[in-house]
GULOLO-315693 format. One record per residue (C-alpha): residue number from 1; residue in one letter; x, y, z. Coordinates in pm, whole numbers, plus 50000, padded with zeros to 5 digits. Each point is the difference from the previous one (the first is absolute). Layout:
! residues N
NODE|seq|type|c1|c2|c3
NODE|NUM|A|X|Y|Z
...
***
This chain:
! residues 510
NODE|seq|type|c1|c2|c3
NODE|1|M|55957|67123|49514
NODE|2|Q|49912|50247|49725
NODE|3|L|50162|50342|50035
NODE|4|R|49755|50283|50056
NODE|5|F|50019|50331|49819
NODE|6|R|50099|50186|50316
NODE|7|H|50292|49762|50063
NODE|8|I|50141|50058|49652
NODE|9|A|49936|50374|50032
NODE|10|R|50180|50009|50336
NODE|11|N|50300|49825|49848
NODE|12|V|50010|50231|49701
NODE|13|F|49975|50319|50206
NODE|14|S|50260|49875|50247
NODE|15|N|50242|49927|49719
NODE|16|W|49925|50335|49837
NODE|17|F|50073|50184|50322
NODE|18|A|50337|49831|50048
NODE|19|T|50085|50034|49632
NODE|20|G|49899|50365|50003
NODE|21|A|50233|50060|50292
NODE|22|N|50283|49823|49813
NODE|23|M|49934|50204|49687
NODE|24|A|49987|50325|50193
NODE|25|V|50328|49922|50171
NODE|26|G|50166|49903|49672
NODE|27|F|49865|50312|49833
NODE|28|F|50123|50245|50263
NODE|29|L|50319|49814|50083
NODE|30|A|50126|49956|49642
NODE|31|P|50092|50367|49928
NODE|32|F|50149|50025|50350
NODE|33|L|50222|49698|49928
NODE|34|V|50101|50119|49653
NODE|35|H|50097|50348|50111
NODE|36|R|50177|49886|50319
NODE|37|L|50193|49717|49833
NODE|38|G|50044|50144|49650
NODE|39|N|49939|49825|49669
NODE|40|A|50305|49772|50022
NODE|41|E|49952|49868|50355
NODE|42|Y|49623|49970|49960
NODE|43|G|50059|49803|49680
NODE|44|V|50235|49769|50192
NODE|45|W|49729|49951|50265
NODE|46|V|49742|49906|49736
NODE|47|L|50246|49760|49836
NODE|48|A|50080|49835|50334
NODE|49|I|49633|49942|50077
NODE|50|S|49925|49877|49648
NODE|51|L|50293|49757|50008
NODE|52|V|49925|49851|50343
NODE|53|N|49631|49973|49916
NODE|54|Y|50100|49723|49761
NODE|55|L|50078|49788|50304
NODE|56|G|49627|50011|50071
NODE|57|L|49970|49748|49718
NODE|58|L|50130|49742|50247
NODE|59|D|49664|50021|50173
NODE|60|L|49900|49736|49742
NODE|61|G|49637|50115|50026
NODE|62|M|49966|49866|50355
NODE|63|R|49803|50299|50132
NODE|64|S|49731|49948|49736
NODE|65|A|49988|49632|50090
NODE|66|V|49956|50085|50370
NODE|67|L|49711|50231|49915
NODE|68|R|49834|49733|49785
NODE|69|F|50039|49702|50239
NODE|70|V|49932|50186|50326
NODE|71|S|49694|50169|49850
NODE|72|K|49862|49669|49877
NODE|73|G|50083|49818|50326
NODE|74|H|49836|50270|50208
NODE|75|T|49688|50003|49780
NODE|76|V|49940|49624|50030
NODE|77|G|50121|49977|50364
NODE|78|D|50311|49794|49921
NODE|79|H|50234|50190|50235
NODE|80|A|50256|49719|50008
NODE|81|S|50060|50026|49625
NODE|82|A|50022|50378|50023
NODE|83|G|50262|49972|50275
NODE|84|E|50192|49739|49805
NODE|85|A|50010|50223|49693
NODE|86|L|50120|50302|50201
NODE|87|S|50268|49794|50174
NODE|88|A|50128|49858|49674
NODE|89|A|50019|50343|49840
NODE|90|L|50183|50142|50303
NODE|91|W|50244|49707|50000
NODE|92|V|50085|50064|49635
NODE|93|R|50025|50375|50041
NODE|94|L|50235|49987|50299
NODE|95|Q|50250|49810|49789
NODE|96|I|49952|50238|49709
NODE|97|S|50067|50296|50232
NODE|98|V|50348|49868|50069
NODE|99|L|50062|49978|49626
NODE|100|V|49875|50358|49959
NODE|101|L|50260|50124|50248
NODE|102|L|50280|49821|49816
NODE|103|L|49890|50129|49662
NODE|104|S|49966|50352|50138
NODE|105|A|50363|49992|50105
NODE|106|G|50098|49902|49646
NODE|107|L|49784|50271|49843
NODE|108|A|50142|50259|50238
NODE|109|A|50354|49915|49893
NODE|110|A|49914|50010|49629
NODE|111|F|49770|50304|50002
NODE|112|P|50255|50271|49901
NODE|113|V|50126|49772|49722
NODE|114|M|49654|49927|49859
NODE|115|F|49883|50361|49976
NODE|116|K|50145|50337|49913
NODE|117|V|50041|50125|50357
NODE|118|Q|50223|50290|50105
NODE|119|P|50303|49874|50202
NODE|120|A|49905|50220|50296
NODE|121|L|49666|49816|50032
NODE|122|A|50133|49645|49956
NODE|123|A|50063|49915|50367
NODE|124|N|49662|50129|50122
NODE|125|A|49829|49822|49712
NODE|126|R|50149|49667|50110
NODE|127|I|49890|50049|50363
NODE|128|A|49650|50110|49895
NODE|129|V|49956|49692|49779
NODE|130|M|50096|49773|50290
NODE|131|I|49754|50167|50237
NODE|132|I|49719|49989|49743
NODE|133|G|50079|49629|49953
NODE|134|T|49965|49944|50375
NODE|135|T|49662|50175|49992
NODE|136|T|49894|49776|49712
NODE|137|A|50110|49687|50188
NODE|138|L|49794|50103|50304
NODE|139|G|49689|50055|49789
NODE|140|M|50065|49674|49818
NODE|141|S|49979|49794|50318
NODE|142|L|49734|50175|50208
NODE|143|G|49799|50137|49709
NODE|144|V|49798|49678|49980
NODE|145|F|49799|50122|50298
NODE|146|G|49876|50288|49789
NODE|147|G|49849|49733|49776
NODE|148|V|49803|49873|50300
NODE|149|L|49838|50340|50055
NODE|150|S|49913|50023|49630
NODE|151|A|49860|49646|49999
NODE|152|L|49766|50090|50287
NODE|153|N|49890|50318|49824
NODE|154|R|50147|50213|50279
NODE|155|Y|50137|50269|49777
NODE|156|D|49903|50252|50266
NODE|157|L|50258|49855|50239
NODE|158|Q|50254|49971|49720
NODE|159|S|49945|50368|49928
NODE|160|V|50067|50086|50365
NODE|161|V|50334|49820|49978
NODE|162|T|50080|50183|49677
NODE|163|L|49925|50337|50159
NODE|164|V|50215|49927|50307
NODE|165|Q|50288|49885|49780
NODE|166|L|49957|50304|49777
NODE|167|T|50011|50238|50296
NODE|168|V|50324|49849|50128
NODE|169|R|50161|50010|49654
NODE|170|V|49903|50356|49909
NODE|171|S|50094|50142|50337
NODE|172|G|50342|49840|49974
NODE|173|V|50063|50101|49637
NODE|174|V|49907|50364|50057
NODE|175|W|50219|50020|50310
NODE|176|V|50311|49843|49843
NODE|177|L|49975|50218|49688
NODE|178|R|49955|50316|50204
NODE|179|T|50311|49911|50200
NODE|180|G|50207|49961|49685
NODE|181|H|50014|49620|49963
NODE|182|G|49963|49809|49673
NODE|183|I|49884|49670|49852
NODE|184|V|50156|49779|50270
NODE|185|A|49795|50170|50272
NODE|186|I|49687|49979|49783
NODE|187|A|50058|49624|49958
NODE|188|L|50027|49962|50380
NODE|189|C|49665|50178|50039
NODE|190|E|49846|49755|49754
NODE|191|L|50140|49707|50200
NODE|192|T|49870|50137|50331
NODE|193|S|49650|50051|49865
NODE|194|A|50004|49647|49852
NODE|195|V|50088|49851|50341
NODE|196|V|49711|50185|50166
NODE|197|G|49751|49908|49727
NODE|198|N|50085|49631|49980
NODE|199|V|49995|49950|50376
NODE|200|L|49652|50155|50006
NODE|201|L|49886|49771|49717
NODE|202|V|50107|49688|50190
NODE|203|W|49832|50112|50322
NODE|204|I|49670|50097|49834
NODE|205|A|49982|49685|49786
NODE|206|R|50042|49781|50309
NODE|207|R|49731|50194|50187
NODE|208|I|49727|50000|49733
NODE|209|Y|50049|49638|49893
NODE|210|P|50094|49806|50316
NODE|211|Q|49901|49669|49837
NODE|212|L|50288|50045|49757
NODE|213|K|50278|49791|50151
NODE|214|L|50358|50013|49876
NODE|215|Q|50186|49673|49958
NODE|216|W|50374|50019|50061
NODE|217|T|50086|49674|49829
NODE|218|R|50090|49941|49636
NODE|219|P|49685|50040|49789
NODE|220|K|49843|49701|49829
NODE|221|A|50106|49946|49642
NODE|222|S|49634|50003|49892
NODE|223|M|49945|50347|50148
NODE|224|L|50317|50137|49843
NODE|225|H|49886|49856|49667
NODE|226|S|49653|50160|50033
NODE|227|L|50151|50336|50088
NODE|228|W|50245|49982|49713
NODE|229|M|49736|49899|49744
NODE|230|Y|49807|50317|50086
NODE|231|S|50288|50236|50073
NODE|232|F|50209|49910|49693
NODE|233|Y|49778|50201|49767
NODE|234|A|49972|50280|50255
NODE|235|F|50380|49991|49998
NODE|236|L|50006|50037|49622
NODE|237|T|49767|50298|50030
NODE|238|T|50233|50158|50255
NODE|239|I|50292|49955|49762
NODE|240|A|49801|50170|49727
NODE|241|V|49909|50292|50227
NODE|242|Q|50366|50046|50088
NODE|243|L|50097|49995|49633
NODE|244|V|49737|50257|49913
NODE|245|Y|50025|50242|50292
NODE|246|Q|50353|49965|50144
NODE|247|T|50212|49924|49694
NODE|248|D|49933|50339|49842
NODE|249|N|50195|50188|50267
NODE|250|L|50288|49754|49974
NODE|251|I|50016|50033|49621
NODE|252|V|50008|50379|50026
NODE|253|G|50272|49982|50265
NODE|254|T|50206|49752|49797
NODE|255|F|49979|50157|49654
NODE|256|I|49958|50370|50084
NODE|257|S|50081|50123|50354
NODE|258|A|49884|50008|50362
NODE|259|S|49879|50358|49952
NODE|260|A|49779|49890|49709
NODE|261|V|49836|49750|50236
NODE|262|T|49866|50294|50199
NODE|263|F|49814|50140|49696
NODE|264|Y|49863|49660|49902
NODE|265|S|49897|49907|50354
NODE|266|I|49806|50325|50049
NODE|267|G|49767|49920|49710
NODE|268|N|49989|49632|50091
NODE|269|S|49926|50073|50367
NODE|270|L|49674|50179|49921
NODE|271|C|49882|49692|49811
NODE|272|R|50104|49782|50292
NODE|273|Y|49805|50218|50245
NODE|274|T|49692|49957|49784
NODE|275|D|50070|49629|49979
NODE|276|Q|50014|49974|50379
NODE|277|F|49659|50164|50019
NODE|278|A|49839|49756|49755
NODE|279|S|50187|49696|50136
NODE|280|S|49891|50074|50357
NODE|281|M|49642|49939|49896
NODE|282|A|50068|49709|49765
NODE|283|A|50200|49822|50273
NODE|284|T|49685|49969|50211
NODE|285|F|49835|49807|49716
NODE|286|V|50243|49706|50030
NODE|287|P|49865|49860|50331
NODE|288|A|49647|50098|49893
NODE|289|A|50035|49794|49681
NODE|290|S|50150|49712|50198
NODE|291|N|49704|50015|50237
NODE|292|Y|49746|49995|49717
NODE|293|E|50181|49713|49827
NODE|294|A|50021|49793|50320
NODE|295|S|49627|50043|50061
NODE|296|G|49907|49933|49633
NODE|297|H|49848|50347|49953
NODE|298|T|50069|50055|49627
NODE|299|D|49752|50288|49973
NODE|300|G|50200|50177|50269
NODE|301|L|50315|49968|49789
NODE|302|R|49829|50154|49697
NODE|303|S|49863|50282|50209
NODE|304|L|50342|50054|50158
NODE|305|Y|50159|50025|49656
NODE|306|T|49741|50235|49850
NODE|307|N|49966|50236|50294
NODE|308|G|50367|49983|50096
NODE|309|T|50111|50091|49648
NODE|310|R|49755|50288|49974
NODE|311|V|50100|50143|50336
NODE|312|T|50372|49961|49928
NODE|313|L|49967|50177|49666
NODE|314|G|49770|50262|50144
NODE|315|L|50262|50094|50258
NODE|316|A|50315|49958|49791
NODE|317|L|49899|50160|49668
NODE|318|P|49968|50360|50129
NODE|319|I|50347|49973|50156
NODE|320|L|50159|49851|49688
NODE|321|V|49830|50242|49761
NODE|322|T|50118|50290|50217
NODE|323|L|50357|49867|49996
NODE|324|I|49994|49962|49622
NODE|325|T|49846|50340|49923
NODE|326|R|50162|50203|50281
NODE|327|G|50299|49794|50112
NODE|328|H|50265|50245|49880
NODE|329|T|49836|50282|50194
NODE|330|F|49970|49789|50312
NODE|331|I|50366|49893|49998
NODE|332|S|50108|50363|49947
NODE|333|L|49805|50104|50310
NODE|334|W|50105|49693|50200
NODE|335|M|50369|49953|49925
NODE|336|G|50095|50317|49812
NODE|337|P|49988|50123|49638
NODE|338|S|50333|49833|49912
NODE|339|Y|49838|49656|50039
NODE|340|A|49674|50071|49817
NODE|341|H|50094|49919|49639
NODE|342|E|50193|49671|50026
NODE|343|A|49821|49856|50304
NODE|344|G|49665|50117|49859
NODE|345|N|50053|49818|49671
NODE|346|V|50096|49682|50188
NODE|347|L|49687|50037|50212
NODE|348|V|49769|50023|49698
NODE|349|M|50157|49698|49829
NODE|350|L|49971|49785|50313
NODE|351|A|49648|50117|50089
NODE|352|V|49839|49913|49665
NODE|353|P|50013|49618|50046
NODE|354|L|49871|50039|50356
NODE|355|L|49674|50129|49855
NODE|356|F|49932|49639|49898
NODE|357|A|50201|49814|50264
NODE|358|Y|49756|50110|50269
NODE|359|A|49712|49864|49795
NODE|360|N|50152|49654|50058
NODE|361|R|50114|50044|50360
NODE|362|T|49689|49839|50152
NODE|363|A|50029|49703|49763
NODE|364|V|50363|49950|50107
NODE|365|S|49896|49993|50367
NODE|366|I|49720|49751|49931
NODE|367|A|50241|49774|49810
NODE|368|F|50227|49989|50304
NODE|369|G|49708|49953|50238
NODE|370|V|49863|49694|49817
NODE|371|G|50340|49854|49908
NODE|372|K|49973|50067|49625
NODE|373|H|50304|50226|49971
NODE|374|K|50220|49762|49798
NODE|375|K|49925|50158|49662
NODE|376|S|50027|50354|50129
NODE|377|A|50341|49919|50147
NODE|378|I|50126|49873|49665
NODE|379|W|49870|50310|49821
NODE|380|A|50162|50220|50263
NODE|381|I|50337|49830|49948
NODE|382|W|49985|50053|49625
NODE|383|E|49907|50363|50060
NODE|384|G|50295|50043|50237
NODE|385|V|50246|49843|49754
NODE|386|A|49867|50213|49713
NODE|387|N|50027|50307|50222
NODE|388|L|50363|49921|50083
NODE|389|V|50103|49934|49638
NODE|390|L|49822|50306|49860
NODE|391|S|50127|50231|50275
NODE|392|V|50363|49892|49957
NODE|393|T|49967|50039|49623
NODE|394|L|49818|50334|49994
NODE|395|V|50206|50169|50273
NODE|396|H|50288|50032|49751
NODE|397|W|49779|50194|49757
NODE|398|F|49760|50196|50219
NODE|399|G|50159|50013|50347
NODE|400|I|49756|49990|50292
NODE|401|Y|49708|50031|49755
NODE|402|G|50112|49674|49838
NODE|403|V|49983|49827|50339
NODE|404|A|49646|50133|50051
NODE|405|M|49900|49881|49651
NODE|406|G|50136|49654|50083
NODE|407|T|49763|49987|50297
NODE|408|M|49699|50149|49823
NODE|409|I|49979|49781|49687
NODE|410|P|49985|49648|50159
NODE|411|N|49765|50120|50274
NODE|412|L|49751|50137|49749
NODE|413|F|49999|49670|49809
NODE|414|V|49937|49789|50312
NODE|415|Q|49727|50226|50137
NODE|416|L|49810|50058|49676
NODE|417|V|50040|49668|49819
NODE|418|I|50056|49721|50251
NODE|419|W|49818|50080|50325
NODE|420|P|49651|50079|49862
NODE|421|R|49993|49656|49836
NODE|422|Y|50087|49825|50326
NODE|423|V|49715|50155|50197
NODE|424|H|49748|49768|49834
NODE|425|E|50191|49694|50121
NODE|426|L|50048|50153|50343
NODE|427|V|49650|50118|50093
NODE|428|G|49783|49901|49702
NODE|429|I|49940|50347|49853
NODE|430|K|50040|50040|49624
NODE|431|T|50276|50224|49868
NODE|432|S|49751|50212|49806
NODE|433|T|49799|50053|50318
NODE|434|V|50314|50100|50191
NODE|435|L|50099|50258|49739
NODE|436|R|49649|50138|49947
NODE|437|D|49841|49993|50347
NODE|438|V|50289|49996|50249
NODE|439|W|50280|50200|49837
NODE|440|G|49815|50213|49744
NODE|441|P|49794|50236|50220
NODE|442|L|50300|50093|50214
NODE|443|Y|50223|50083|49705
NODE|444|L|49723|50201|49834
NODE|445|A|49961|50201|50321
NODE|446|A|50376|50069|50004
NODE|447|I|49998|50168|49656
NODE|448|P|49819|50325|50094
NODE|449|F|50195|50014|50324
NODE|450|G|50326|49971|49806
NODE|451|L|49901|50275|49755
NODE|452|V|49910|50240|50279
NODE|453|S|50318|49913|50190
NODE|454|Y|50216|50066|49692
NODE|455|T|49823|50331|49934
NODE|456|V|50048|50120|50357
NODE|457|N|50368|49903|49991
NODE|458|K|50054|50192|49676
NODE|459|Y|49808|50319|50073
NODE|460|V|49977|50039|50379
NODE|461|P|50322|50095|50186
NODE|462|T|50095|49779|50294
NODE|463|H|50255|50136|50247
NODE|464|S|49976|49760|50294
NODE|465|I|49916|49640|50081
NODE|466|I|49704|50113|50208
NODE|467|L|49854|50181|49699
NODE|468|F|50072|49695|49784
NODE|469|V|49805|49778|50240
NODE|470|L|49711|50247|50019
NODE|471|Q|49981|50014|49620
NODE|472|T|49996|49619|49980
NODE|473|V|49724|49978|50261
NODE|474|A|49799|50260|49810
NODE|475|I|50033|49795|49680
NODE|476|L|49916|49665|50166
NODE|477|P|49618|50046|49991
NODE|478|V|50023|49969|49621
NODE|479|F|50111|49637|50040
NODE|480|V|49775|49923|50297
NODE|481|G|49696|50149|49830
NODE|482|V|50038|49788|49687
NODE|483|I|50051|49687|50214
NODE|484|A|49691|50076|50208
NODE|485|L|49797|50051|49683
NODE|486|M|50114|49671|49845
NODE|487|F|49945|49791|50313
NODE|488|R|49705|50186|50155
NODE|489|D|49777|49692|50018
NODE|490|S|50267|49779|50160
NODE|491|I|50098|50273|50246
NODE|492|T|49640|50047|50114
NODE|493|T|49922|49628|50020
NODE|494|Y|50320|49849|50144
NODE|495|V|50257|50253|50117
NODE|496|V|49789|50241|50204
NODE|497|P|49830|49729|50215
NODE|498|R|50334|49830|50070
NODE|499|V|50170|50324|50095
NODE|500|R|49714|50084|50234
NODE|501|S|50021|49652|50154
NODE|502|F|50377|50035|50038
NODE|503|M|49973|50343|50163
NODE|504|G|49726|49876|50230
NODE|505|A|50213|49704|50106
NODE|506|R|50293|50233|50070
NODE|507|T|49775|50226|50209
NODE|508|R|49878|49705|50208
NODE|509|E|50358|49878|50054
NODE|510|T|50109|50340|50133
***
């Protein structure tokens, strides 16, 4: 069954809503955490999360495999194969969860030795690491059911679960901090919200796909082999992501101090919030691409790539350009003037490669959806290794800026040199066409927006976040106007009728 425009739009908006809630919570909660905990304890909290997140590598790419096989099985009506794939993934993950708990205990014991942690924080750091490990183990086992919702394109239900889990977590964190507790209590709040969220995922997945039957016997070797052949390269990609996005905090904590992690993580967190926003949309393209591939609809894949890339860039570029031109001002208003210089410089260095990473985000999703992610996984691993080597080398010369440089340089090479060439093999669009017709108009539209944003930041005083947001909104028509001018024919011919159809369908449903 070919996905309709309104189905994809529903998925995108559902993911945006949940992601927006996550971003808002992270935005407002971060200064509260920093000022309640202090630089040292907050740095320890970031290090603990970054360290335990490495255990997520033990997922072995199984969630991506569940999404791929369940989506394909549901599309062609082969519910038995879909159930077999889910059962095999769950069987593997339950065993991995036990390993996660054991490794968490070891990491908890070694944590104060690995990083420069104040003696007074050592005991709580160990307990927090163990609790975070338990949370990871729970998500490792039951998280496969989230892949079922994604495979069925029910991102709306997945967003509901996210919002419920978010409400439980935030309510708990605010309460424990107001009552004078620290990182151990915060870790317990994270665990509680994970229990609620994962139980909901299991219940909803069983309700919306009753034909999906779990098998409680040892999976067939052939199914395990099929899962592994797909998930292995997803696993490599996960390793690369960990090397790129989690290693930085660990390097800062190892070679500088836990307090320095706070400054680095502030700049890095704004990039991660933006990344969540873009990824929430790109994630919906994976099952869509799988659906098009299963039904042999190659034109749909090309359209998905072209339109998905344009929309992703159209939404991400104004945010990234604002962070680059006005990031120091924003951090000063958000976290305080003492954080603006160092965290702002880190932010700019990490945001620059994202300008081009989002141009390739749709292509990455399509590669996973059609099972052509082997090459991208290998590139990602090389990027992660280069990031690690450069960061460890440059941190001795440039401190936290050296770590940011180690992340920026390999990412720029992969996004600008490697990915555009692969698009032709992936969807049959020439590299020159990608650069000229897909990327070019969006980047041209960002130039006047960036100049106006820089001018406003330099000459117009900004004394509050509300004023900052109002200024950004006032500048935004510069970007939107240029985009509308460049794509006026396509907007009139294709976008407007589909939006009207979508809104009409929504009106009839309500």
